[in-house]
C-alpha positions as CSV (number, residue, x, y, z in Angstrom):
1,M,-3.0,-18.3,28.6
2,P,-2.1,-17.4,25.1
3,E,-0.5,-20.1,22.9
4,T,1.8,-17.6,21.3
5,R,2.7,-14.0,22.3
6,V,2.0,-12.6,18.8
7,V,0.3,-14.1,15.7
8,V,1.1,-12.3,12.4
9,V,-1.4,-13.1,9.7
10,G,0.0,-12.8,6.2
11,A,3.7,-13.5,5.2
12,G,4.0,-10.5,2.9
13,P,6.9,-8.1,3.3
14,A,5.4,-6.4,6.4
15,G,4.4,-9.6,8.1
16,A,7.6,-11.6,7.4
17,A,9.9,-8.7,8.3
18,L,8.0,-8.0,11.6
19,A,8.0,-11.7,12.5
20,Y,11.8,-11.8,11.9
21,L,12.4,-8.7,14.0
22,L,10.3,-9.9,16.9
23,A,11.8,-13.4,16.8
24,R,15.3,-12.2,17.0
25,R,14.5,-10.3,20.1
26,G,13.1,-13.4,21.7
27,V,9.4,-12.7,21.3
28,D,7.3,-15.8,20.7
29,V,5.7,-15.2,17.3
30,T,3.7,-17.4,14.9
31,L,3.6,-16.2,11.2
32,M,0.6,-17.6,9.3
33,E,0.5,-17.8,5.5
34,R,-2.5,-19.2,3.6
35,H,-0.4,-20.4,0.7
36,T,2.0,-23.3,1.0
37,D,4.8,-21.4,-0.8
38,F,5.5,-18.0,-2.4
39,A,5.9,-19.3,-5.9
40,R,3.4,-17.0,-7.6
41,E,3.2,-13.7,-9.4
42,F,3.2,-10.5,-7.2
43,R,1.9,-7.1,-8.2
44,G,4.8,-5.0,-6.9
45,E,8.4,-6.0,-6.9
46,G,10.1,-2.6,-7.0
47,L,12.6,-2.2,-4.1
48,M,13.5,1.4,-3.6
49,P,16.5,2.7,-1.7
50,S,14.2,3.1,1.3
51,G,13.5,-0.6,1.2
52,V,17.1,-1.5,0.8
53,A,17.9,0.7,3.8
54,A,15.2,-1.0,5.8
55,L,16.6,-4.4,5.1
56,T,20.1,-3.2,5.9
57,E,18.8,-1.8,9.2
58,M,17.5,-5.3,9.9
59,G,21.0,-6.8,9.3
60,L,19.9,-8.5,6.1
61,E,22.1,-6.7,3.5
62,T,24.1,-9.8,2.8
63,A,21.0,-12.0,2.5
64,L,19.4,-9.5,0.2
65,A,22.4,-9.8,-2.2
66,G,21.4,-13.4,-2.8
67,V,17.9,-12.5,-3.9
68,P,17.5,-12.4,-7.7
69,Q,17.2,-8.7,-8.7
70,A,17.7,-6.3,-11.6
71,P,18.8,-2.7,-11.1
72,I,17.2,0.1,-13.1
73,A,19.9,2.5,-14.2
74,G,17.7,4.9,-16.2
75,V,14.4,5.5,-17.9
76,E,13.9,6.7,-21.5
77,F,10.7,8.6,-22.0
78,F,8.8,8.5,-25.3
79,R,5.9,10.8,-26.3
80,G,3.9,8.3,-28.3
81,P,6.3,6.4,-30.5
82,R,9.0,9.2,-30.5
83,P,11.9,9.5,-28.1
84,W,11.4,12.4,-25.8
85,F,14.1,12.5,-23.0
86,R,16.1,10.2,-20.7
87,V,16.5,10.5,-17.0
88,T,18.8,8.6,-14.6
89,P,18.4,8.3,-10.8
90,E,21.7,10.2,-10.4
91,Q,20.1,13.2,-12.2
92,L,17.3,13.2,-9.6
93,G,19.7,13.0,-6.7
94,G,19.6,9.3,-5.6
95,A,20.1,5.6,-6.3
96,G,17.7,3.8,-8.6
97,P,15.2,1.0,-7.8
98,R,15.8,-2.7,-8.0
99,I,13.3,-5.2,-9.4
100,V,13.5,-8.0,-6.9
101,S,11.9,-11.5,-6.8
102,Q,9.3,-11.1,-4.1
103,P,9.0,-14.9,-3.7
104,A,12.7,-15.2,-3.1
105,M,12.8,-12.2,-0.8
106,L,10.0,-13.6,1.3
107,E,11.6,-17.0,1.5
108,M,14.8,-15.2,2.6
109,L,12.9,-13.4,5.4
110,V,11.2,-16.5,6.8
111,A,14.5,-18.4,6.6
112,E,16.3,-15.7,8.6
113,A,13.4,-15.7,11.1
114,G,13.6,-19.5,11.3
115,R,17.1,-19.2,12.9
116,F,15.4,-18.2,16.1
117,P,13.6,-20.7,18.4
118,S,10.8,-18.3,19.2
119,F,9.6,-18.2,15.5
120,R,7.1,-20.5,14.0
121,L,5.8,-20.5,10.4
122,A,2.4,-22.0,9.6
123,R,2.0,-22.4,5.9
124,G,-1.3,-23.4,4.4
125,A,-3.2,-21.7,7.3
126,T,-6.2,-19.6,6.4
127,V,-7.6,-17.3,9.0
128,R,-11.3,-17.2,9.0
129,D,-12.2,-15.1,12.1
130,L,-11.0,-13.6,15.3
131,V,-11.2,-15.0,18.8
132,R,-12.6,-12.5,21.4
133,D,-12.5,-12.2,25.1
134,G,-15.1,-9.5,25.7
135,E,-14.1,-6.4,23.8
136,R,-10.6,-7.6,23.2
137,V,-9.3,-9.8,20.4
138,A,-7.5,-12.7,21.8
139,G,-6.5,-14.8,18.8
140,V,-7.6,-16.2,15.5
141,R,-9.7,-19.1,14.1
142,M,-8.1,-20.8,11.1
143,D,-8.3,-23.7,8.7
144,S,-5.1,-25.7,8.5
145,A,-4.0,-29.0,7.0
146,S,-5.0,-30.7,10.2
147,G,-8.5,-29.1,10.3
148,P,-10.1,-26.0,12.0
149,R,-8.4,-24.7,15.1
150,E,-8.0,-21.7,17.3
151,L,-4.7,-20.0,18.1
152,R,-4.8,-17.6,21.0
153,A,-2.4,-14.7,21.3
154,T,-1.7,-11.5,23.2
155,L,-1.6,-9.6,19.9
156,V,-2.9,-10.3,16.4
157,V,-1.1,-8.4,13.6
158,G,-3.0,-8.2,10.3
159,T,-0.5,-8.0,7.4
160,D,-2.8,-10.0,5.0
161,G,-3.0,-7.4,2.2
162,R,-5.6,-5.3,0.7
163,A,-8.3,-8.0,1.0
164,S,-7.4,-8.4,4.7
165,V,-9.6,-10.8,6.7
166,V,-8.2,-9.4,9.9
167,R,-9.3,-5.9,8.9
168,A,-12.7,-7.1,7.8
169,R,-13.3,-9.0,11.0
170,T,-12.3,-6.0,13.2
171,G,-15.0,-3.9,11.5
172,V,-12.5,-1.1,10.9
173,R,-13.6,1.0,7.9
174,A,-11.3,2.3,5.2
175,E,-11.4,5.5,3.2
176,R,-10.9,4.7,-0.5
177,M,-9.4,7.2,-2.9
178,P,-11.0,7.0,-6.3
179,Q,-8.5,5.8,-8.9
180,A,-8.6,6.6,-12.6
181,F,-6.6,3.7,-14.0
182,D,-5.9,0.0,-14.0
183,I,-2.7,-1.9,-15.1
184,V,-2.3,-4.8,-17.5
185,W,0.9,-6.6,-16.4
186,A,2.7,-9.1,-18.6
187,K,6.2,-10.5,-19.3
188,I,7.8,-11.1,-22.7
189,P,11.4,-12.0,-23.7
190,L,13.9,-9.2,-23.1
191,P,14.8,-7.4,-26.4
192,T,18.4,-7.1,-27.5
193,F,17.9,-3.4,-28.4
194,L,17.3,-2.4,-24.7
195,P,20.6,-1.5,-23.0
196,P,21.3,-3.3,-19.6
197,G,19.4,-1.7,-16.8
198,S,17.4,0.6,-19.1
199,A,13.6,1.1,-18.8
200,R,11.2,2.8,-21.1
201,A,8.1,4.9,-20.4
202,Y,5.6,5.7,-23.2
203,V,3.4,8.7,-22.4
204,G,0.1,9.3,-24.3
205,V,-3.4,10.7,-23.8
206,G,-5.3,8.3,-21.7
207,H,-2.6,5.6,-21.4
208,F,0.9,5.1,-20.2
209,L,3.2,2.1,-20.8
210,L,6.2,1.0,-18.7
211,A,8.7,-1.6,-19.9
212,F,11.7,-2.6,-17.7
213,P,14.0,-5.6,-17.2
214,S,12.9,-8.0,-14.5
215,Y,15.0,-10.1,-12.2
216,D,14.2,-13.3,-14.3
217,G,15.8,-12.0,-17.5
218,R,12.5,-11.1,-19.1
219,L,10.9,-7.7,-19.9
220,Q,8.1,-6.6,-17.6
221,V,5.4,-4.6,-19.3
222,G,2.9,-2.5,-17.5
223,W,0.2,-1.0,-19.6
224,I,-1.6,1.7,-17.6
225,I,-5.1,2.4,-19.0
226,A,-8.3,4.2,-17.9
227,K,-10.1,2.3,-15.2
228,G,-12.8,0.0,-16.6
229,S,-11.5,0.2,-20.2
230,F,-10.0,-3.3,-20.3
231,G,-13.3,-5.2,-20.5
232,D,-13.7,-4.7,-24.2
233,L,-10.2,-5.7,-25.0
234,R,-10.3,-8.8,-22.7
235,R,-13.4,-10.0,-24.6
236,H,-11.3,-10.0,-27.8
237,G,-8.4,-11.9,-26.2
238,V,-4.7,-11.4,-25.5
239,D,-3.9,-10.7,-29.1
240,A,-6.3,-7.7,-29.2
241,W,-4.8,-5.9,-26.2
242,L,-1.2,-6.7,-27.4
243,A,-2.2,-5.2,-30.8
244,E,-3.6,-2.1,-29.0
245,M,-0.3,-1.7,-27.0
246,E,1.7,-1.9,-30.3
247,R,-0.2,1.1,-31.6
248,H,1.2,3.3,-28.7
249,V,4.9,2.4,-28.6
250,S,8.0,2.9,-30.7
251,P,8.5,0.8,-33.9
252,D,11.3,-1.4,-32.3
253,L,9.2,-2.3,-29.3
254,A,6.0,-2.7,-31.4
255,A,7.9,-5.2,-33.6
256,H,9.2,-7.1,-30.6
257,L,5.7,-7.3,-29.1
258,A,4.4,-8.7,-32.3
259,A,7.3,-11.2,-32.7
260,T,7.0,-12.5,-29.2
261,R,3.2,-12.6,-28.9
262,D,3.2,-16.4,-28.5
263,R,5.7,-16.2,-25.6
264,I,3.9,-13.8,-23.3
265,T,3.7,-15.0,-19.7
266,S,1.9,-14.0,-16.5
267,P,-0.7,-11.6,-18.1
268,F,-3.2,-10.2,-15.6
269,L,-5.2,-7.1,-14.9
270,L,-4.5,-5.2,-11.6
271,D,-7.6,-3.4,-10.3
272,V,-5.8,-0.4,-8.8
273,V,-6.9,0.4,-5.3
274,C,-5.7,3.1,-2.9
275,D,-7.2,3.3,0.6
276,R,-6.4,3.9,4.3
277,V,-8.1,2.6,7.4
278,E,-9.7,5.0,9.9
279,R,-7.5,3.5,12.6
280,W,-4.7,0.9,12.5
281,S,-5.5,-0.8,15.8
282,V,-8.3,-2.0,18.1
283,P,-7.7,-3.8,21.4
284,G,-5.7,-6.9,20.6
285,V,-5.2,-6.1,16.9
286,L,-2.7,-4.1,14.8
287,L,-2.9,-3.6,11.0
288,L,0.2,-3.0,8.9
289,G,1.2,-2.8,5.3
290,D,-1.6,-3.0,2.7
291,A,-4.1,-4.1,5.4
292,A,-3.7,-0.6,6.9
293,H,-3.0,1.4,3.8
294,T,-3.3,-0.1,0.3
295,M,-0.8,1.8,-1.9
296,S,-1.3,2.8,-5.5
297,P,1.4,1.3,-7.8
298,V,2.6,4.8,-8.6
299,G,6.2,5.2,-7.4
300,A,6.6,1.5,-6.5
301,Q,5.9,2.0,-2.8
302,G,4.2,-1.1,-1.6
303,I,7.2,-3.2,-0.5
304,N,9.1,-0.3,0.8
305,V,6.5,1.3,3.1
306,A,5.6,-2.2,4.3
307,L,9.2,-2.8,5.4
308,R,9.3,0.6,7.0
309,D,6.1,-0.2,8.8
310,A,7.7,-3.4,10.2
311,I,10.7,-1.5,11.6
312,V,8.6,1.1,13.4
313,A,6.2,-1.6,14.7
314,A,9.2,-3.5,16.1
315,N,10.5,-0.4,17.8
316,H,7.2,0.1,19.6
317,L,6.2,-3.5,20.3
318,V,9.5,-5.2,21.4
319,P,9.8,-3.1,24.6
320,A,6.2,-3.7,25.5
321,L,6.3,-7.4,24.7
322,T,9.6,-8.2,26.3
323,S,9.0,-6.3,29.5
324,G,5.9,-8.2,30.4
325,G,3.7,-5.4,29.3
326,D,0.0,-5.8,30.0
327,A,-2.8,-5.4,27.4
328,P,-3.1,-1.6,27.8
329,A,0.7,-1.2,27.3
330,I,0.6,-3.3,24.2
331,D,-2.4,-1.4,22.8
332,A,-0.6,1.9,23.5
333,A,2.4,0.6,21.6
334,A,0.2,-0.3,18.7
335,A,-1.4,3.1,18.7
336,G,2.1,4.7,18.7
337,I,3.0,2.9,15.5
338,E,0.1,4.6,13.7
339,T,1.0,8.0,15.1
340,E,4.6,7.6,13.8
341,R,3.8,6.1,10.4
342,L,0.7,8.0,9.3
343,P,2.3,11.2,8.2
344,E,4.5,9.4,5.7
345,I,1.6,7.3,4.4
346,V,-0.6,10.3,3.9
347,Q,2.1,12.2,2.0
348,I,3.0,9.3,-0.2
349,Q,-0.6,8.5,-1.0
350,D,-1.2,12.1,-1.9
351,L,1.8,12.1,-4.2
352,Q,0.6,8.9,-5.9
353,Q,-2.7,10.6,-6.9
354,R,-1.1,13.4,-8.9
355,P,0.3,11.8,-12.1
356,P,-2.9,9.9,-12.9
357,R,-4.9,13.1,-12.6
358,V,-2.7,14.6,-15.4
359,L,-2.8,11.5,-17.7
360,F,-6.4,10.6,-17.2
361,G,-7.9,14.0,-16.8
362,R,-9.8,15.9,-19.4
363,T,-8.5,14.9,-22.8
364,A,-8.0,18.4,-24.2
365,L,-6.0,19.4,-21.0
366,V,-3.9,16.3,-21.2
367,G,-3.0,17.1,-24.8
368,L,-2.1,20.6,-23.9
369,V,0.2,19.5,-21.0
370,L,2.0,16.9,-23.2
371,Q,2.4,19.1,-26.3
372,V,3.1,22.5,-24.8
373,V,3.5,22.7,-21.0
374,A,5.8,19.6,-20.5
375,P,8.3,20.6,-23.2
376,L,8.5,24.1,-21.8
377,L,9.1,22.7,-18.3
378,L,11.8,20.4,-19.6
379,R,13.6,23.2,-21.5
380,T,13.7,25.5,-18.4
381,G,14.8,22.7,-16.0
382,I,11.7,23.1,-13.9
383,A,10.5,19.6,-14.7
384,T,13.8,18.1,-13.5
385,R,13.6,20.0,-10.2
386,V,10.0,19.0,-9.6
387,A,10.8,15.4,-10.6
388,A,13.8,15.3,-8.3
389,S,11.7,16.5,-5.4
390,V,9.0,13.8,-6.0
391,F,11.6,11.1,-6.7
392,Q,13.4,11.8,-3.4
393,R,10.3,11.1,-1.4
394,F,9.4,8.0,-3.4
395,A,13.0,6.7,-3.2
396,Y,13.9,7.5,0.4
397,G,10.6,8.2,2.2
398,V,9.5,11.4,3.9
399,T,10.2,10.6,7.6
400,P,13.3,9.0,9.2
401,V,13.0,5.3,10.0
402,R,15.7,3.6,12.1
403,L,15.7,0.3,13.9
404,R,16.1,0.9,17.6
405,V,15.6,-2.6,19.0
C-alpha cells in the first residue's frame, strides 16, 4: 500500500501550488524540498497578470498581498546611452508585472497548504531515485535528516526544476532549443533618479541591459550578453564586468554603478536554457513546470506558466484521485494535463526565441534594425501594435486556465 497518495518532488511554484490544491481537496500529499528553507536567490521573480490570476483562482489573493513585491509601472528604453521611448503596460493593453519575493511566496504557499491535515512538507529531503513496481513508478528513494528511506506513492510529480532528478530517472528526453545569450544578474542600491515603479532597458548590438526596482528596495540589474562571452570578464573579476556594463548605459546609471560598486549583492551568471520534454508523463510519474518545459527568461514566464500548470494539473488529478481511480485512470489524467497545457507552452517558447534572434543575430543586420527599421516602426505605430500583441500573450497567457476543483 502507498504511504502517501501523491508525492510532489520540488517545492517551487508548480510543486507548492499543486500540493496546496490537492491538500485542500483532501488528497493525501507529501511535498519534498531538498533545501531546509527558501532563503536563497531565485532566477525569476516576475509575476505577470496571468500568475496573479492563477493565485486568485486558488483563493490566495489576500495571502499574495502580504508577499513583498514591487509593481512595474513602465519601462524607459534607451538605444545605447540615449533615451529612445517609454512604454507603459496600459499602452499595451494590460496590467504590468510585479517583482515578488519568491522565497516569501513559496513560504506563503506551503503555509496555506499546511492548514489541511492531508498535507505534509518534508524539508531537507533529497530524492535520489525512483521506486518501481514492474514498469510503473511507485515512489521515491531519498536522503533525509534521518537517513536514506523510501516513500511509496500512487503518483510521483516531478516539479524539481530544469535539473530535475525525477525527469532524469524516468529517462524522458528533452528537446533543447539553442540559446544565443546568458544573463549576469546583480543587485545594487536603488538610485534616487529612478521614478517609483520605473524600469529601464538598454538596447545595443550584442547586448541588452534591464534595470528595475526589486521587492527588497534595491535595483535588480540583468545584463544580457552573447552566450559564452562572460568567461573573459569573469576572469578579470566583478569590477571588470561592471565597468563593461557602464560603457553601455546612460551617464546617470553609469555613475551610479561606479559609485555603488562596493555594494553589489547576489551577482551570478544564469546559463540560459530553454527545453521541452518529449512527454510529460510515464506510468506513475507526471512532470510539471521547468521539469517539463524549462522556460527562457524572456517575458518573465517561469513562475506564471508553473502556476497555470498547477491549476490544470489539479483539475485533472483531483477527480481521479478522490474517486478512488486506479492506475490507468490516474495515468490518463496525467496525459490529459499535457494535452491541455502543451499548446500554450509551445507558443510561449516560440515567442521567447524571437527577440534574441534580433539582438544576437548578424551584427550588420542588428545595426540596421536598431538604426533604421525600429525607428520607422515606432513612428508608424506598427511597433506598438506588434508589442501589444506579444505583451498580451506574455501577460495573460494564450489559453484559458480556470480552476474547476
